[in-house]
C-alpha positions as CSV (number, residue, x, y, z in Angstrom):
1,M,6.2,-5.1,47.0
2,H,8.6,-2.3,47.8
3,A,7.6,1.3,46.9
4,S,10.0,3.5,44.9
5,H,9.8,7.3,45.2
6,N,6.1,8.1,44.3
7,I,4.9,4.6,43.3
8,S,3.6,1.7,45.3
9,W,1.9,-1.7,44.8
10,P,-1.9,-1.2,45.1
11,H,-3.4,-2.8,48.2
12,G,-5.1,-6.1,47.4
13,L,-3.7,-6.3,43.9
14,K,-2.7,-9.9,43.1
15,G,0.9,-10.3,42.0
16,T,1.4,-11.8,38.5
17,A,4.4,-12.0,36.2
18,I,3.4,-9.2,33.9
19,R,2.3,-6.9,36.8
20,T,5.6,-7.5,38.6
21,R,7.5,-6.8,35.4
22,W,5.7,-3.5,34.8
23,F,6.1,-2.5,38.5
24,Q,9.8,-2.9,38.1
25,K,9.8,-0.9,34.9
26,I,7.8,2.0,36.4
27,S,10.0,1.9,39.5
28,R,13.0,2.8,37.4
29,L,11.4,6.1,36.2
30,T,12.7,9.2,37.8
31,P,10.1,11.6,39.3
32,D,8.3,14.1,37.1
33,L,8.8,12.5,33.7
34,D,6.0,13.2,31.3
35,L,4.3,10.4,29.4
36,E,6.3,11.0,26.3
37,G,9.6,10.9,28.1
38,A,8.6,7.8,30.1
39,A,7.5,5.9,27.0
40,R,10.7,6.8,25.2
41,L,12.8,5.8,28.2
42,L,11.1,2.4,28.6
43,R,10.7,1.9,24.8
44,E,7.1,1.0,25.3
45,P,3.8,2.3,23.8
46,Y,2.2,5.4,25.2
47,A,-1.0,3.7,26.2
48,A,0.8,0.8,28.1
49,V,3.1,3.2,30.0
50,R,0.1,5.4,31.0
51,R,-2.0,2.4,32.1
52,W,0.6,0.8,34.3
53,G,2.0,4.1,35.5
54,V,-1.4,5.2,36.7
55,L,-2.1,1.8,38.3
56,F,1.1,2.0,40.4
57,G,0.6,5.6,41.3
58,Y,3.2,7.3,39.1
59,K,2.3,11.0,38.8
60,F,2.7,12.2,35.3
61,P,2.8,16.0,35.2
62,D,-0.1,17.7,33.5
63,R,1.5,19.5,30.6
64,R,-1.9,21.0,29.6
65,R,-1.4,23.6,32.3
66,A,2.0,24.6,30.9
67,V,0.1,26.0,27.9
68,L,-1.9,29.2,28.3
69,P,-5.7,29.1,27.7
70,E,-5.2,31.7,24.9
71,Q,-2.8,29.3,23.2
72,W,-5.2,26.5,23.3
73,R,-8.0,28.7,21.8
74,K,-5.7,29.5,18.9
75,V,-5.0,25.9,18.0
76,D,-5.9,24.8,14.5
77,W,-7.6,21.5,15.3
78,R,-7.5,20.4,11.7
79,K,-3.8,19.7,12.2
80,R,-2.5,16.3,13.5
81,D,-1.9,15.8,17.2
82,A,1.8,15.3,16.6
83,Q,2.1,18.7,14.7
84,I,0.2,20.5,17.5
85,A,2.3,18.9,20.1
86,R,5.5,20.0,18.5
87,E,4.2,23.6,18.2
88,L,3.2,23.8,21.8
89,N,6.0,21.7,23.2
90,V,3.7,19.2,24.8
91,T,3.0,15.5,24.3
92,R,0.6,14.0,21.8
93,E,-1.3,12.5,24.6
94,C,-1.8,15.9,26.1
95,V,-3.1,17.2,22.8
96,R,-5.4,14.2,22.5
97,L,-6.9,14.9,25.9
98,V,-7.5,18.5,25.2
99,R,-9.0,17.7,21.8
100,R,-11.4,15.3,23.4
101,A,-12.2,17.7,26.3
102,R,-13.0,20.6,23.9
103,G,-15.0,18.4,21.5
104,A,-12.8,19.6,18.7
105,G,-13.4,16.6,16.6
106,P,-10.8,14.7,14.5
107,S,-8.0,16.2,12.6
108,A,-8.3,16.7,8.9
109,A,-6.2,13.6,8.3
110,Q,-8.3,11.5,10.6
111,A,-11.5,12.8,9.0
112,A,-10.2,12.0,5.5
113,T,-9.2,8.5,6.6
114,R,-12.6,7.9,8.1
115,D,-14.4,9.2,5.0
116,F,-12.2,7.0,2.7
117,E,-12.9,4.0,4.8
118,H,-16.7,4.6,4.5
119,F,-16.3,5.0,0.7
120,V,-14.4,1.7,0.4
121,I,-16.9,-0.2,2.5
122,A,-19.8,1.2,0.5
123,Q,-18.2,0.7,-2.9
124,R,-16.1,-2.5,-2.2
125,D,-17.7,-4.7,-4.8
126,G,-16.9,-2.2,-7.6
127,L,-13.3,-1.6,-6.4
128,H,-11.9,-5.1,-6.9
129,G,-9.0,-5.0,-9.5
130,L,-8.7,-1.3,-9.7
131,L,-5.4,0.5,-9.4
132,V,-4.9,2.3,-6.1
133,Q,-4.6,5.6,-8.0
134,E,-8.0,4.9,-9.7
135,V,-9.6,4.4,-6.3
136,I,-8.1,7.6,-5.0
137,G,-9.4,9.5,-8.0
138,N,-12.9,8.0,-7.7
139,S,-13.1,8.8,-4.0
140,K,-11.7,12.4,-4.4
141,T,-9.7,11.7,-1.3
142,K,-6.5,13.6,-0.5
143,L,-5.0,10.8,1.5
144,P,-1.4,9.7,0.5
145,Y,-1.0,6.6,-1.6
146,H,0.3,4.4,1.2
147,V,-2.6,5.2,3.5
148,A,-5.2,4.5,0.8
149,R,-3.4,1.2,-0.1
150,R,-3.4,0.1,3.6
151,I,-7.1,0.8,3.9
152,L,-7.9,-1.1,0.7
153,R,-5.9,-4.1,2.0
154,E,-7.6,-4.0,5.4
155,Q,-11.1,-3.9,3.8
156,G,-10.3,-7.0,1.7
157,V,-10.4,-5.2,-1.7
158,R,-8.6,-7.5,-4.3
159,P,-5.6,-5.8,-6.0
160,H,-5.0,-4.9,-9.6
161,L,-2.8,-7.6,-11.3
162,P,-0.6,-6.8,-14.2
163,A,-1.6,-8.4,-17.5
164,S,0.1,-11.7,-18.3
165,P,0.0,-14.0,-21.3
166,L,-0.2,-16.9,-18.9
167,R,-3.8,-16.0,-18.2
168,G,-4.8,-17.2,-21.7
169,I,-2.9,-20.5,-21.8
170,D,-4.7,-23.8,-22.5
171,W,-5.4,-25.1,-19.0
172,R,-6.5,-28.5,-20.4
173,L,-2.8,-29.3,-20.7
174,P,-0.9,-30.8,-17.7
175,N,1.1,-28.5,-15.5
176,R,4.4,-30.2,-16.6
177,D,3.8,-29.4,-20.2
178,L,2.8,-25.8,-19.6
179,A,5.8,-25.3,-17.4
180,T,8.1,-26.6,-20.1
181,I,6.5,-24.5,-22.8
182,W,6.5,-21.3,-20.8
183,H,9.9,-21.8,-19.3
184,T,8.8,-21.8,-15.7
185,S,8.2,-24.3,-12.9
186,S,5.4,-26.8,-12.4
187,R,4.8,-25.3,-9.0
188,Y,4.2,-21.9,-10.4
189,I,1.7,-23.3,-12.9
190,A,-0.1,-25.2,-10.2
191,N,-0.4,-22.1,-8.0
192,L,-1.6,-20.1,-10.9
193,R,-4.2,-22.8,-11.8
194,A,-5.5,-22.8,-8.2
195,R,-5.6,-19.0,-8.1
196,L,-7.6,-18.6,-11.4
197,E,-9.8,-21.5,-10.4
198,V,-9.7,-23.0,-13.9
199,G,-10.0,-26.6,-12.8
200,E,-7.9,-29.7,-13.4
201,A,-6.1,-30.6,-16.6
202,A,-8.0,-32.6,-19.2
203,W,-5.0,-34.9,-19.7
204,N,-2.9,-36.8,-17.1
205,A,0.8,-36.3,-17.8
206,R,1.5,-39.7,-16.2
207,Q,-0.7,-41.5,-18.7
208,R,1.5,-43.8,-20.8
209,D,-0.3,-43.5,-24.1
210,I,-1.0,-39.7,-23.8
211,Q,1.1,-39.1,-27.0
212,R,-1.4,-41.2,-29.0
213,D,-4.2,-38.7,-28.2
214,R,-4.6,-36.6,-31.3
215,K,-6.4,-33.8,-29.4
216,Y,-3.7,-33.6,-26.8
217,R,-1.0,-33.4,-29.5
218,A,-2.9,-30.7,-31.3
219,A,-3.4,-28.7,-28.1
220,L,0.3,-29.1,-27.2
221,Q,1.4,-27.8,-30.6
222,R,-1.0,-24.8,-30.4
223,E,0.4,-23.9,-27.0
224,R,4.0,-24.1,-28.3
225,S,3.1,-21.8,-31.2
226,N,1.4,-19.4,-28.8
227,A,4.4,-19.2,-26.6
228,Q,6.7,-18.7,-29.5
229,A,4.6,-15.9,-30.8
230,Q,4.5,-14.2,-27.4
231,R,8.3,-14.4,-27.2
232,T,8.8,-13.1,-30.8
233,S,6.4,-10.2,-30.2
234,G,8.0,-9.3,-26.8
235,G,4.8,-10.1,-25.0
236,H,6.6,-12.5,-22.7
237,N,10.1,-12.5,-21.4
238,G,10.6,-16.2,-21.6
239,T,10.1,-16.8,-17.9
240,A,7.3,-16.6,-15.4
241,S,9.5,-15.2,-12.7
242,K,8.5,-12.7,-10.1
243,T,10.2,-9.8,-11.7
244,P,7.2,-8.4,-13.6
245,A,5.1,-8.5,-10.5
246,R,7.7,-6.6,-8.5
247,A,8.0,-4.0,-11.2
248,N,4.2,-3.4,-10.8
249,S,4.2,-3.8,-7.0
250,R,3.0,-0.2,-6.5
251,H,-0.3,-1.3,-7.9
252,A,-0.7,-4.4,-5.8
253,Y,-2.1,-3.8,-2.3
254,E,-2.8,-7.3,-1.1
255,D,-0.2,-10.0,-0.3
256,S,-1.1,-13.0,-2.3
257,P,-0.8,-16.6,-1.0
258,V,0.7,-17.6,-4.4
259,T,3.1,-16.0,-6.8
260,P,1.3,-13.0,-8.5
261,L,0.9,-12.9,-12.3
């Protein structure tokens, strides 16, 4: 491999496709770029650029020395690395290294995230079905909504689902009948049946003499009356579309394999 300004292929390092590709990337860097500038130029993550740059001998300037010791002593380490980096005109990696060297501990945001994760893990069984805002209130965290929702999803906490009249339907009836009565698709009903684990229908829609079954006819009529009552009272909009779930999507923090209620 050919060397370029201050980089070279390490002696004895076996050539692979990915190593060659990164060597070519690092070779394009002009001298004295800091890590932030190099990562921005290559459009690659900090950690990857640093790892490959160091491997091939690229000398990233130590920006820590550009900041006076007195400035480092005055840093409020409760702030995020990005905020400190902007104030001192250094990279986030530089701040991270100084934070670690000084044993300053995590920022306030990092500490809050860690504490909330511990809370969710310890209380997981009691958090299923709660609104994100309820969990935030119970934990007393000051984390923003989107961060709390992400942590709940990562920890497998089941989301809050908006109320739906379809939860109370007569699951003994076939999917075809329920779909017709509630003005939706058989597939939606099938997915909902599987999600709620209510079991199979008591009657087979393909059965030729199903209309002769008095219990079936009575259940069918009751379900029709129930659906009509829901529409009359405004409890159901006449369709089981995804619109209601989207309107309440702020309270759902887990992507469901089937259409939400």
